[in-house]
All heavy atoms as an XYZ file, in Angstrom:
704
protein
N       0.787     -1.188     -0.002
C      -0.021      0.002     -0.007
C       0.833      1.268      0.015
O       0.557      2.201     -0.755
N       1.865      1.310      0.854
C       2.743      2.495      0.921
C       3.476      2.723     -0.378
O       3.634      3.841     -0.833
C       3.688      2.378      2.073
C       3.126      2.604      3.453
C       4.136      2.220      4.533
C       2.704      4.057      3.610
N       3.905      1.643     -0.960
C       4.655      1.731     -2.215
C       3.761      2.268     -3.309
O       4.158      3.144     -4.101
C       5.215      0.340     -2.598
C       6.124      0.366     -3.742
C       6.673     -1.033     -4.037
O       6.815     -1.833     -3.106
O       6.896     -1.282     -5.238
N       2.523      1.804     -3.374
C       1.597      2.303     -4.374
C       1.270      3.773     -4.125
O       1.205      4.574     -5.105
C       0.288      1.446     -4.344
N       1.126      4.142     -2.896
C       0.870      5.544     -2.557
C       2.045      6.393     -2.979
O       1.880      7.496     -3.530
C       0.594      5.691     -1.065
N       3.248      5.896     -2.757
C       4.463      6.624     -3.136
C       4.485      6.840     -4.654
O       4.876      7.912     -5.129
C       5.717      5.883     -2.683
N       4.130      5.824     -5.407
C       4.048      5.956     -6.887
C       3.085      7.056     -7.278
O       3.412      7.893     -8.174
C       3.617      4.623     -7.519
C       4.604      3.522     -7.396
C       5.676      3.559     -8.458
O       5.663      4.464     -9.326
O       6.544      2.666     -8.444
N       1.894      7.089     -6.684
C       0.902      8.099     -7.011
C       1.431      9.474     -6.653
O       1.333     10.445     -7.451
C      -0.425      7.810     -6.283
C      -1.388      8.997     -6.405
C      -1.074      6.529     -6.813
N       2.011      9.596     -5.470
C       2.575     10.875     -5.011
C       3.689     11.343     -5.952
O       3.758     12.544     -6.273
C       3.034     10.798     -3.599
C       1.903     10.628     -2.546
C       2.503     10.128     -1.221
C       1.133     11.913     -2.393
N       4.517     10.434     -6.361
C       5.603     10.755     -7.296
C       5.040     11.301     -8.597
O       5.491     12.330     -9.132
C       6.480      9.582     -7.526
C       7.637      9.737     -8.537
C       8.583     10.873     -8.073
C       8.391      8.446     -8.675
N       4.013     10.644     -9.120
C       3.406     11.082    -10.400
C       2.745     12.446    -10.248
O       2.703     13.196    -11.202
C       2.350     10.045    -10.824
S       3.070      8.514    -11.434
N       2.316     12.756     -9.056
C       1.704     14.072     -8.796
C       2.722     15.151     -8.518
O       2.396     16.316     -8.276
C       0.722     13.990     -7.608
C      -0.496     13.182     -7.898
C      -1.394     13.202     -6.684
N      -2.606     12.403     -6.945
C      -3.424     12.011     -6.020
N      -3.212     12.310     -4.745
N      -4.495     11.284     -6.322
N       4.020     14.767     -8.447
C       5.072     15.706     -8.165
C       5.227     16.028     -6.691
O       5.915     16.996     -6.334
N       4.630     15.256     -5.831
C       4.736     15.453     -4.392
C       5.879     14.608     -3.880
O       5.737     13.582     -3.202
C       3.421     15.081     -3.704
C       2.291     16.021     -4.106
C       0.998     15.582     -3.500
O       0.455     14.471     -3.762
N       0.374     16.452     -2.736
N       7.076     15.105     -4.188
C       8.288     14.308     -3.953
C       8.567     14.008     -2.468
O       8.961     12.891     -2.165
C       9.517     15.005     -4.579
C       9.397     15.149     -6.055
N       9.989     16.148     -6.762
C       8.723     14.413     -6.969
C       9.729     16.011     -8.049
N       8.940     14.987     -8.192
N       8.390     14.948     -1.592
C       8.696     14.736     -0.205
C       7.785     13.649      0.392
O       8.219     12.747      1.070
C       8.537     16.030      0.619
C       8.916     15.845      2.062
S      10.573     15.263      2.354
C      11.481     16.787      2.055
N       6.483     13.753      0.094
C       5.548     12.733      0.563
C       5.814     11.371     -0.062
O       5.767     10.318      0.611
C       4.096     13.151      0.331
C       3.630     14.375      1.087
C       2.233     14.773      0.637
C       3.604     14.065      2.587
N       6.164     11.371     -1.347
C       6.521     10.112     -2.028
C       7.755      9.498     -1.410
O       7.812      8.283     -1.211
C       6.744     10.366     -3.516
N       8.724     10.318     -1.080
C       9.936      9.794     -0.470
C       9.655      9.212      0.916
O      10.116      8.098      1.240
C      11.004     10.875     -0.363
C      12.348     10.475      0.233
C      12.966      9.336     -0.611
C      13.281     11.672      0.339
N       8.864      9.925      1.708
C       8.514      9.407      3.050
C       7.800      8.073      2.948
O       8.147      7.138      3.697
C       7.675     10.446      3.779
C       8.434     11.661      4.198
C       7.535     12.741      4.823
O       6.340     12.434      5.122
O       8.013     13.869      5.009
N       6.837      7.960      2.092
C       6.056      6.732      1.943
C       6.963      5.601      1.439
O       6.890      4.476      1.953
C       4.895      6.927      0.982
N       7.847      5.874      0.479
C       8.699      4.813     -0.054
C       9.748      4.375      0.935
O      10.108      3.217      0.977
C       9.286      5.242     -1.386
O      10.087      6.405     -1.287
N      10.257      5.314      1.734
C      11.210      4.961      2.753
C      10.603      4.021      3.808
O      11.208      3.038      4.247
C      11.822      6.186      3.420
C      12.816      6.977      2.601
C      13.141      8.317      3.244
C      14.102      6.179      2.368
N       9.361      4.350      4.235
C       8.694      3.458      5.198
C       8.453      2.101      4.563
O       8.643      1.044      5.207
C       7.386      4.110      5.647
C       6.558      3.122      6.511
C       7.658      5.372      6.479
N       8.025      2.060      3.290
C       7.792      0.790      2.616
C       9.056     -0.042      2.543
O       9.068     -1.241      2.803
C       7.235      1.028      1.199
N      10.178      0.626      2.217
C      11.462     -0.111      2.120
C      11.938     -0.608      3.455
O      12.519     -1.704      3.578
C      12.527      0.779      1.455
N      11.715      0.169      4.523
C      12.120     -0.241      5.850
C      11.312     -1.431      6.353
O      11.800     -2.224      7.120
C      12.050      0.935      6.830
C      13.130      1.933      6.663
C      13.059      2.996      7.757
N      13.911      4.106      7.340
C      13.491      5.366      7.154
N      12.199      5.652      7.369
N      14.322      6.286      6.793
N      10.076     -1.492      5.938
C       9.205     -2.581      6.366
C       9.542     -3.893      5.676
O       9.278     -4.980      6.229
C       7.737     -2.225      6.240
O       7.382     -2.162      4.871
N      10.051     -3.811      4.478
C      10.508     -4.978      3.713
C      11.850     -4.656      3.076
O      11.906     -4.241      1.911
C       9.451     -5.369      2.678
C       8.125     -5.821      3.241
C       7.219     -6.335      2.167
O       7.636     -7.257      1.423
O       6.093     -5.820      2.091
N      12.896     -4.878      3.816
C      14.237     -4.448      3.419
C      14.689     -4.911      2.027
O      15.400     -4.203      1.359
C      15.292     -4.874      4.452
C      15.244     -4.186      5.774
C      16.298     -4.788      6.716
C      15.458     -2.697      5.602
N      14.275     -6.122      1.632
C      14.755     -6.650      0.408
C      13.794     -6.455     -0.779
O      14.078     -6.913     -1.864
C      15.031     -8.140      0.575
C      16.023     -8.425      1.659
C      15.620     -9.037      2.842
C      17.346     -8.005      1.571
C      16.559     -9.251      3.866
C      18.249     -8.225      2.586
C      17.865     -8.860      3.751
N      12.715     -5.735     -0.570
C      11.740     -5.497     -1.630
C      12.299     -4.404     -2.573
O      12.218     -3.233     -2.309
C      10.417     -5.069     -1.038
C       9.304     -4.945     -2.063
C       8.014     -4.527     -1.387
N       6.960     -4.322     -2.360
C       6.044     -5.263     -2.638
N       6.037     -6.395     -1.992
N       5.127     -4.985     -3.535
N      12.834     -4.861     -3.648
C      13.535     -3.963     -4.591
C      12.612     -2.899     -5.162
O      13.059     -1.756     -5.358
C      14.204     -4.746     -5.712
C      14.993     -3.861     -6.603
C      15.729     -4.577     -7.687
O      16.693     -5.297     -7.358
O      15.346     -4.425     -8.866
N      11.355     -3.215     -5.426
C      10.489     -2.216     -6.036
C      10.340     -0.992     -5.159
O      10.264      0.129     -5.643
C       9.135     -2.835     -6.348
O       8.557     -3.398     -5.190
N      10.351     -1.164     -3.840
C      10.292      0.011     -2.921
C      11.539      0.851     -3.046
O      11.505      2.088     -3.043
C      10.084     -0.473     -1.500
N      12.684      0.178     -3.192
C      13.954      0.910     -3.327
C      14.016      1.629     -4.673
O      14.599      2.706     -4.765
C      15.145     -0.069     -3.167
C      15.254     -0.543     -1.747
N      15.871      0.160     -0.730
C      14.799     -1.700     -1.149
C      15.825     -0.502      0.371
N      15.186     -1.627      0.172
N      13.428      1.035     -5.712
C      13.365      1.719     -6.986
C      12.545      3.003     -6.923
O      12.920      4.006     -7.515
C      12.851      0.795     -8.097
C      13.851     -0.255     -8.552
C      13.466     -0.912     -9.854
N      12.092     -1.408     -9.898
C      11.760     -2.640     -9.609
N      12.636     -3.555     -9.302
N      10.467     -3.004     -9.682
N      11.493      2.981     -6.186
C      10.666      4.195     -6.012
C      11.482      5.288     -5.324
O      11.468      6.438     -5.734
C       9.356      3.905     -5.257
C       8.582      5.221     -5.026
C       8.497      2.912     -5.989
N      12.206      4.895     -4.290
C      13.081      5.874     -3.603
C      14.014      6.496     -4.580
O      14.165      7.749     -4.624
C      13.820      5.198     -2.451
C      12.865      4.736     -1.332
C      14.927      6.136     -1.882
C      13.524      3.822     -0.313
N      14.681      5.694     -5.355
C      15.651      6.194     -6.342
C      14.934      7.065     -7.389
O      15.483      8.124     -7.753
C      16.413      5.052     -6.987
C      17.338      4.386     -5.945
C      17.197      5.503     -8.192
C      17.967      3.094     -6.328
N      13.779      6.666     -7.854
C      13.042      7.481     -8.788
C      12.649      8.838     -8.200
O      12.695      9.824     -8.931
C      11.791      6.750     -9.311
C      12.173      5.590    -10.236
C      11.006      4.763    -10.735
N       9.895      5.614    -11.166
C       8.622      5.422    -10.754
N       8.330      4.437     -9.937
N       7.676      6.201    -11.231
N      12.313      8.871     -6.953
C      12.041     10.170     -6.305
C      13.281     11.049     -6.314
O      13.225     12.230     -6.704
C      11.506      9.993     -4.855
C      11.419     11.342     -4.148
C      10.137      9.294     -4.852
N      14.396     10.487     -5.879
C      15.641     11.237     -5.904
C      15.980     11.755     -7.291
O      16.373     12.895     -7.457
C      16.802     10.419     -5.356
C      16.786     10.186     -3.882
C      17.130      8.922     -3.374
C      16.461     11.192     -2.971
C      17.153      8.709     -2.006
C      16.470     10.959     -1.609
C      16.804      9.732     -1.119
O      16.813      9.522      0.237
N      15.803     10.924     -8.294
C      16.085     11.340     -9.678
C      15.144     12.425    -10.106
O      15.521     13.378    -10.798
C      16.006     10.131    -10.620
C      17.099      9.061    -10.412
C      16.802      7.867    -11.304
C      18.505      9.646    -10.681
N      13.866     12.293     -9.747
C      12.855     13.338    -10.120
C      13.225     14.690     -9.488
O      12.961     15.770    -10.066
C      11.468     12.922     -9.682
N      13.859     14.624     -8.310
C      14.266     15.861     -7.628
C      15.561     16.416     -8.174
O      15.996     17.502     -7.825
C      14.467     15.622     -6.131
C      13.185     15.302     -5.360
C      13.458     14.998     -3.906
O      14.520     14.415     -3.564
O      12.582     15.288     -3.099
N      16.239     15.614     -8.997
C      17.557     15.977     -9.497
C      18.658     15.701     -8.497
O      19.784     16.254     -8.640
N      18.374     14.888     -7.528
C      19.344     14.571     -6.474
C      20.064     13.266     -6.841
O      19.822     12.213     -6.255
C      18.610     14.410     -5.129
C      19.597     14.403     -3.944
O      20.769     14.194     -4.140
N      19.040     14.635     -2.772
N      20.955     13.383     -7.829
C      21.704     12.230     -8.351
C      22.590     11.594     -7.307
O      22.754     10.382     -7.265
C      22.475     12.618     -9.591
C      21.575     13.098    -10.667
C      20.807     12.342    -11.545
C      21.287     14.479    -10.971
N      20.067     13.160    -12.344
C      20.359     14.486    -12.064
C      21.748     15.675    -10.487
C      19.857     15.648    -12.619
C      21.249     16.862    -11.046
C      20.327     16.819    -12.094
N      23.173     12.370     -6.446
C      24.049     11.857     -5.394
C      23.275     10.957     -4.447
O      23.746      9.872     -4.082
N      22.123     11.389     -4.027
C      21.278     10.583     -3.136
C      20.782      9.295     -3.833
O      20.755      8.203     -3.226
C      20.117     11.363     -2.596
N      20.465      9.427     -5.086
C      20.062      8.237     -5.859
C      21.170      7.220     -5.948
O      20.955      6.009     -5.704
C      19.606      8.641     -7.282
N      22.361      7.670     -6.272
C      23.492      6.748     -6.364
C      23.848      6.146     -5.015
O      24.124      4.960     -4.918
C      24.708      7.513     -6.931
C      25.931      6.643     -7.114
S      25.666      5.288     -8.271
C      25.904      6.148     -9.821
N      23.807      6.966     -3.959
C      24.082      6.453     -2.599
C      23.083      5.389     -2.190
O      23.437      4.366     -1.638
C      24.103      7.607     -1.565
C      24.489      7.176     -0.187
C      25.924      6.689     -0.133
O      26.823      7.381     -0.574
N      26.130      5.475      0.377
N      21.834      5.619     -2.464
C      20.806      4.658     -2.077
C      21.016      3.382     -2.865
O      20.921      2.284     -2.306
C      19.401      5.181     -2.297
C      18.371      4.327     -1.670
N      18.016      4.381     -0.355
C      17.644      3.301     -2.183
C      17.113      3.464     -0.052
N      16.888      2.781     -1.154
N      21.284      3.524     -4.157
C      21.542      2.321     -4.971
C      22.703      1.503     -4.415
O      22.658      0.294     -4.280
C      21.838      2.729     -6.399
C      22.329      1.594     -7.284
C      21.459      0.597     -7.728
C      23.666      1.513     -7.651
C      21.918     -0.422     -8.517
C      24.126      0.478     -8.448
C      23.228     -0.490     -8.868
O      23.694     -1.526     -9.624
N      23.812      2.198     -4.121
C      24.999      1.506     -3.610
C      24.745      0.877     -2.243
O      25.194     -0.257     -2.018
C      26.186      2.475     -3.535
C      26.680      2.891     -4.897
C      27.692      4.000     -4.866
O      27.758      4.774     -3.901
N      28.464      4.145     -5.922
N      23.987      1.560     -1.390
C      23.667      0.957     -0.102
C      22.802     -0.290     -0.254
O      23.038     -1.300      0.375
C      22.924      1.959      0.776
C      23.781      3.119      1.280
O      25.031      3.004      1.186
O      23.213      4.120      1.715
N      21.828     -0.215     -1.165
C      20.962     -1.358     -1.403
C      21.758     -2.501     -2.018
O      21.620     -3.676     -1.589
C      19.819     -0.951     -2.363
C      18.902     -2.099     -2.715
C      18.060     -2.656     -1.762
C      18.897     -2.673     -3.986
C      17.241     -3.734     -2.061
C      18.060     -3.729     -4.290
C      17.237     -4.259     -3.336
O      16.418     -5.307     -3.642
N      22.630     -2.181     -2.949
C      23.461     -3.218     -3.584
C      24.335     -3.915     -2.579
O      24.448     -5.150     -2.558
C      24.313     -2.524     -4.641
C      25.147     -3.403     -5.503
C      25.971     -2.611     -6.520
O      26.501     -1.559     -6.205
N      26.027     -3.117     -7.716
N      24.952     -3.159     -1.669
C      25.812     -3.753     -0.646
C      25.009     -4.611      0.328
O      25.443     -5.685      0.699
C      26.546     -2.636      0.185
C      27.757     -2.102     -0.525
C      28.576     -1.232      0.376
N      27.905      0.012      0.771
C      27.943      1.128      0.051
N      28.673      1.197     -1.053
N      27.313      2.191      0.445
N      23.784     -4.179      0.729
C      22.956     -4.923      1.613
C      22.569     -6.269      0.977
O      22.674     -7.310      1.617
C      21.693     -4.155      1.992
C      20.773     -4.921      2.882
S      19.175     -4.105      3.143
C      18.459     -4.185      1.521
N      22.179     -6.261     -0.302
C      21.824     -7.461     -0.979
C      23.010     -8.460     -1.045
O      22.838     -9.647     -0.796
C      21.378     -7.203     -2.404
C      19.952     -6.832     -2.655
C      19.703     -6.630     -4.120
C      18.981     -7.800     -2.107
N      24.162     -7.909     -1.335
C      25.378     -8.750     -1.460
C      25.711     -9.362     -0.090
O      25.951    -10.563      0.041
C      26.540     -7.930     -1.980
C      27.812     -8.697     -2.117
C      27.841     -9.757     -3.185
N      27.588     -9.183     -4.509
C      27.111     -9.908     -5.513
N      26.869    -11.178     -5.391
N      26.879     -9.330     -6.655
N      25.700     -8.516      0.923
C      26.092     -8.960      2.281
C      25.077     -9.966      2.877
O      25.453    -10.999      3.414
C      26.187     -7.736      3.194
C      26.606     -8.011      4.626
C      26.635     -6.761      5.489
N      25.320     -6.182      5.663
C      24.979     -4.960      5.174
N      25.871     -4.209      4.557
N      23.761     -4.471      5.341
N      23.784     -9.685      2.772
C      22.768    -10.478      3.393
C      22.338    -11.671      2.605
O      22.024    -12.739      3.173
C      21.557     -9.627      3.772
C      21.859     -8.464      4.671
C      22.301     -8.879      6.054
O      21.879     -9.931      6.551
O      23.104     -8.109      6.655
N      22.250    -11.558      1.281
C      21.713    -12.616      0.455
C      22.652    -13.109     -0.619
O      22.294    -14.024     -1.362
C      20.406    -12.144     -0.192
C      19.296    -11.649      0.728
C      18.175    -11.068     -0.061
C      18.859    -12.776      1.649
N      23.806    -12.483     -0.750
C      24.757    -12.806     -1.818
C      24.091    -12.701     -3.169
O      24.274    -13.576     -4.018
C      25.393    -14.191     -1.571
C      26.679    -14.311     -2.393
O      27.362    -13.353     -2.636
N      26.984    -15.536     -2.773
N      23.323    -11.649     -3.344
C      22.622    -11.372     -4.631
C      22.981     -9.974     -5.132
O      23.481     -9.168     -4.389
C      21.111    -11.429     -4.408
C      20.521    -12.767     -4.039
C      19.042    -12.607     -3.713
C      20.710    -13.801     -5.156
N      22.687     -9.761     -6.376
C      22.864     -8.447     -7.019
C      21.466     -7.914     -7.348
O      20.515     -8.669     -7.444
C      23.700     -8.573     -8.284
N      21.353     -6.613     -7.538
C      20.065     -6.025     -7.929
C      19.609     -6.635     -9.267
O      20.414     -7.113    -10.070
C      20.370     -4.530     -8.100
C      21.523     -4.297     -7.181
C      22.350     -5.564     -7.272
N      18.306     -6.550     -9.533
C      17.758     -7.100    -10.749
C      18.047     -6.193    -11.970
O      18.526     -5.070    -11.831
C      16.214     -7.242    -10.647
O      15.665     -5.909    -10.537
C      15.820     -8.087     -9.445
N      17.686     -6.711    -13.109
C      17.847     -5.936    -14.348
C      17.044     -4.690    -14.309
O      17.491     -3.654    -14.809
C      17.390     -6.825    -15.549
O      18.191     -8.024    -15.551
C      17.574     -6.105    -16.870
N      15.876     -4.703    -13.703
C      15.051     -3.465    -13.605
C      15.770     -2.370    -12.857
O      15.724     -1.199    -13.258
C      13.729     -3.807    -12.912
N      16.480     -2.710    -11.784
C      17.237     -1.750    -11.033
C      18.417     -1.250    -11.851
O      18.705     -0.051    -11.881
C      17.728     -2.344     -9.697
C      18.540     -1.383     -8.861
S      17.586      0.009     -8.170
C      17.043     -0.709     -6.617
N      19.086     -2.183    -12.499
C      20.256     -1.806    -13.340
C      19.821     -0.829    -14.461
O      20.499      0.119    -14.770
C      20.940     -3.043    -13.937
C      21.633     -3.847    -12.908
O      21.945     -3.323    -11.802
O      21.910     -5.021    -13.166
N      18.658     -1.096    -15.055
C      18.146     -0.240    -16.127
C      17.825      1.163    -15.587
O      18.061      2.157    -16.291
C      16.943     -0.853    -16.802
C      17.312     -2.064    -17.667
C      16.078     -2.793    -18.180
O      14.931     -2.456    -17.853
O      16.278     -3.775    -18.933
N      17.263      1.241    -14.411
C      16.947      2.517    -13.795
C      18.216      3.301    -13.543
O      18.277      4.492    -13.797
C      16.206      2.285    -12.476
C      15.871      3.521    -11.640
C      14.965      4.459    -12.399
C      15.275      3.123    -10.311
N      19.283      2.633    -13.102
C      20.521      3.296    -12.730
C      21.468      3.522    -13.915
O      22.401      4.287    -13.812
C      21.228      2.512    -11.620
C      20.485      2.505    -10.334
S      20.166      4.149     -9.641
C      21.834      4.746     -9.415
N      21.253      2.776    -15.010
C      22.213      2.829    -16.107
C      22.592      4.238    -16.569
O      23.788      4.519    -16.683
C      21.712      1.977    -17.307
C      22.621      1.956    -18.446
N      23.767      1.194    -18.437
C      22.591      2.656    -19.638
C      24.391      1.406    -19.599
N      23.709      2.261    -20.285
N      21.621      5.122    -16.829
C      22.046      6.451    -17.286
C      22.904      7.208    -16.266
O      23.853      7.900    -16.608
C      20.707      7.182    -17.495
C      19.684      6.114    -17.622
C      20.197      4.942    -16.824
N      22.590      7.012    -14.996
C      23.373      7.675    -13.957
C      24.747      7.082    -13.817
O      25.740      7.848    -13.713
C      22.592      7.569    -12.645
C      23.128      8.381    -11.475
C      23.085      9.867    -11.780
C      22.293      8.116    -10.246
N      24.858      5.809    -13.895
C      26.156      5.130    -13.759
C      27.043      5.447    -14.943
O      28.213      5.749    -14.796
C      25.960      3.602    -13.578
C      25.357      3.311    -12.236
C      27.298      2.870    -13.728
C      24.903      1.881    -12.041
N      26.506      5.370    -16.127
C      27.313      5.640    -17.323
C      27.752      7.101    -17.436
O      28.814      7.382    -17.966
C      26.597      5.226    -18.623
O      25.357      5.902    -18.716
C      26.398      3.728    -18.656
N      26.952      8.018    -16.885
C      27.331      9.424    -16.969
C      28.366      9.789    -15.945
O      29.014     10.826    -16.032
C      26.104     10.357    -16.788
O      25.617     10.277    -15.473
N      28.581      8.928    -14.931
C      29.570      9.157    -13.890
C      30.736      8.211    -13.928
O      31.551      8.157    -12.996
C      28.906      9.112    -12.488
C      28.018     10.287    -12.268
N      26.705     10.302    -12.669
C      28.253     11.490    -11.705
C      26.160     11.465    -12.304
N      27.093     12.197    -11.755
N      30.843      7.441    -15.005
C      31.961      6.519    -15.148
C      33.103      7.190    -15.926
O      32.852      7.736    -17.023
C      31.522      5.259    -15.904
O      30.431      4.668    -15.144
C      32.637      4.266    -16.006
N      34.300      7.218    -15.403
C      35.454      7.816    -16.117
C      35.616      7.079    -17.448
O      35.512      5.860    -17.549
C      36.642      7.568    -15.222
C      36.107      7.253    -13.892
C      34.719      6.668    -14.088
N      35.958      7.834    -18.493
C      36.156      7.223    -19.821
C      37.584      7.110    -20.182
O      38.435      7.719    -19.743
C      35.410      8.088    -20.837
C      34.015      8.292    -20.374
C      32.979      8.127    -21.465
O      33.317      7.937    -22.613
N      31.767      8.183    -21.080
């Protein structure tokens, strides 16, 4: 429910409320990637690329440490433009 509310709030441009809802959703289910994607999408919508990258890296580390897994293709696709624009050439 919180994740869906966050999606609606994000679409309405209510970034702060969307972020609050998505953070609560992610905390209630730590490994639910879709909640973490909403958080990152909110940060990107705000133009806060640093926070988006930090959240992605924190999530990636948690998955590796706790489950020995990597984020899904959907997460990689969301982050791809940000990662490629900040990769030294």
